[in-house]
N, C-alpha and C positions, 0 to 999 in steps of 0.2 A: 430635482437636480441637486438641491441643497443637501438632501439626505445622502445622496450618492457621494458628494464631495466630502461631507463630514465623516462618513464611514471610511472613505479612502484615506484621508489624513489621520483618522483615528488609528487605522491599521499601520500606517507608516510610523506614527508615534509609538505604538505598542511594540513594534519590531525594534525600533531604535532603543527603547527602554530595555528590552531583553538583551540587546547587544552591549549596552552600557551598564549592565548589572543593576538596573533599577527595577527589577522584577524578582519576586521571591523565587528561590531555587526550584521549588516544586511546580512552578508555573512557567519556568523559562525553557520554552521549547527550543530555542536557538542553541543554547549550550547543552541542553539535554541531547539533542541530535548529534552534536559534536562529540560528546563523551561516549555515547553508544557507538558511534562510528569508529572512534579510536580503539575502543575495546574489541570490536569485531575485527578490525584490521590487525590488532595485536595478536588475536587468536590465529588469523591467517598466517602471519609471519612466524609464529611459534609452532603451529601445528598444521602445516600446509597439506591438504589432501592431494592435489595435483602438484607434485614437487617441481615439475618443469615449468610451472606457470610463474611468471615474474611477479615480484612484489608490487611493482607498478605495472599492472597488466594492461592489455589492450583496452583503450577507452576509459581508463581509470579516472582521468581528470574530467572527461565528458560526463561520466556518471556522477562524479562529485558535484559538478555544476548543476546537474538535474536535481540533486537533493535539495539544494537551496532555492533553485528556481521554482520547483513545484510547491515547496512548503512555505516559502516566504514571498518571493516576487509575485508569483501568480495569485497567491492568496490576497495580497494587497490590491492587485488590479481588480479582482473579482469581488472584493468585499462589499463594495457599494451595491452591486447587483443583488447579493444575498440579503443585504439589509432592506432593500426595496421589496424583495419577495417576502421577507419576514413581516414587514409592515403591512403588506397586502393581506397576508393570512390573518394578522391580528385585526385588521379592519373588518373582516367578515366573521370574527369571533373564534378563529382557530388559533389556540394557544396550547402550550404544553399541558396546562391544567385541563383544558376543555376536551382534548382528544386522547388523553392517556387511557390505554386499554388495560394495562397491567399496573397495579398499584404496588410499588416496591417499598413504600414508606414503612409498613409493619416489619419489614425484614431488617436484620442487622446490615449495616452499611457495606460490610465485606461481602455478604451474600448478594446484596443488590448489585454490587459491581460485578460479581461473577455472572449473575444472570444477564446483565448488560453485555459483558464480554462474549458470552456464548451466543446470544441472539444477534449481536452485531457481526460476529464472525460468520454465522450462517448466512446472513444477508449478503456479506461480501463474497462468500463462496458461490452463492447463487448468481450474483452479479458477474463474477469472474467467468462463469460458464457462459453467460450471455455475451460477454466480450469476445469469446471464441466462436460462439455459435452463429451469430448474425454478422454477415459481411460488413454492414455499415459500421458496426462497432469494432470488428477485427481490424479494419483499416487503421484505426487509431492504436489499438493494442499491439500492433506489430512493432511499434517503437520499443516496447518492453522486451519483446522476443527477438529484437535485433542484436542483443548481447551475444557475443561469440566466445568470450572468456568470462566465466562467472566469478563475481566477487561481491562483497557486502554492499557496495554502493549501487550495484545493479538493481537492488531492491526498489530504488526510487527513480529509476529511469523509466518514465512513462509519459505519454502524450498529455498535453495540458487538457485535452477534452475528457480525460478520465477523471479529472477533478470535477467536471460538470456532471459526470455520471455517478460517481461514488459519493461525493459530499452530501448531496440532497438525501440520499438513502440513509447515510449515517445520521443526519439530522432528524430524519423521520423516525428512526429507531429510538432516538432520545425522546422525541415528542410522544411516542406511543407508550413510553414507560413512565407512568405517573409516579410521583414521589421520588424521582431521581433527579438530583441536581446536576445540570450539565457541567458545572465546574469540576465535578468529580471525575469527569471523563479523561482528565489529563493522566490519571493513573493507568487506565486502559490504553491510552495513546502511547505512553512510553513502553508499556509491555509489548504491544503489537509491533512497534518500531524495532525493538530489540529482537523479537522473534523473527521478523521479516529480514533484518540485516543478517542474522545468523543463518537463516534458510538459504540465503544467496551467497554466503561466505565460502571461501575455499577451505573448508574444514569438513572432516568426515565424522558426523554425529548422526546416530539413528535412534537414540534414547531407549534401546532395548525394547521391552514389552510396551513401553509408553509410546512407541511409534504409531500405535493404533489410535492414539489420542492427539499427540502433538505432531505438527509438521516438522520436517527436518531437512538438512541440506541435501542428503542423498535422494530423498523422495522428490524434493522440489527440482533438483537438476533434471530429472526425467520429465518434468512438466515442460522444460525448455528444450527437450530433445527435438532435433530436426525431423527425425523419422518416428512417426507415431505408430503404435501397434495396430495391427489390422482390426477393424471393427470398433476402434476407439476414436470416434469422431464426435465432438470437435477437439478432444484432447484427453489428458489424464492429469491426476494430482492437482486439482484446482484449489486445494486448501490454502487458506491464508495463514492463520495461526494454528488451527486444528486440522488434523488429518482425518478426524472422526467421520466427517461428512463423506469423504471419498471412499472410505471403507464401507459405510452404510449404504451408499448409493452406487457402489460398484464402479467407481472411476479411479480406484487406486491401481498403480502399476509401478513396481520396482523389481525388475528382473535380475539386476546385478548392481554392484556398488563400486565398480572400478573408477568411475568418474571420467572415463575417456570418451564419452559419447559426443557426437557433433551437435552443436546447438544452432537454433535458428528456425527457419521455415523455408518451404519451397519458394525459390525466386529471390532468396536473400542476396545472391550475387549482384543483383541489380538494384538493391535497396541502399539508401544513404546511411550506412551503419555507423558512420563516425562524424556526421555533419548535423549539428544541433539545429540549425535554421531550416535545413531541408527536412529534417524529421518533424520539426514544428509545423511545417506546412503539409506534411504527408497526411493522407487520409481524406484530403479534399480533392475533388476532381475525379477523373476517370481511372487513374492508376492506383 
C-alpha cells in the first residue's frame, strides 16, 4: 500500500511540476501536448478540408477534456498499480536488462530511436486490429469511433480501458529493446502525438508517394467510416503513425478523398456520443 500511495503522490507532484514550469522543456508532456494541439488546430483553421465544419466542431470541448483526462488524470490514478507490477517483475528478476532481446546500444542513438519507433508502431497497429476484432475490446474502442465530426482532439478520445491495453504493450517493447534508455522515449512520444493529431485534423494531406509509408488524415478518415467496404471485417486503415503495415497486410482502403463520408458505427444513434460519464461506463455490462 505504501508503494501505491508514494507512486500516486509522486505522479501528482510530477504533473504539478510540469504545469508550474519546473520540468525541462524536452520532458514537459503537459505543455508539449498543448503546443502540438494549438499547431494542429491552427492548421485546421487556416486550411480546412471540410469547409462547412465549424472551428468549434461538435464535441470539441469533450475531446479536449479527454486529452487531459487520459494523459494526466488517469495516469495519476493508475500509476500506483503500474509501480506495483514493476516491483513484482523485478522481484522475480525481470528487468529491462534481463529480458532485452535486441541490443540497440551499438547503434547510433538516432538509429536506435528509429528502430524503437518502427517496432512500437507495429505493436500498436496489431493491437488496434485486436480492438476491432474482438467484441470484448470493441466495446471500449467504440468510444473513439463515436466521433461524428473529425478534428485533431478526437485523436485522444478513447475509453480509459485502452490505457490498460496499450500501455503495458508499449512498456514491453521498451523492455525488449536492450541498450535503449526509456527516458529517450519522450522524442518518439511527441512525434507520435503530432502525427496522431494531424491524422485526425480537418486538413487534407496525403503526403504524395509517402502515403505508402506515413498515415494521413484522408486515409485515417476512412478508418472512421460508418460503412465498411464489403469483405473488410473488422475494418480498414489501422495504422497509427505508419500506413506501411496496412499496405503490406492488405488492410488499406482509400477509394476517394472528398471527406464527406459518414462517421461512426452501426447503432451509433443509441450510443452516448456526447456524454463523458456514460462513455466512461460504456463497455461494461450487456450493451
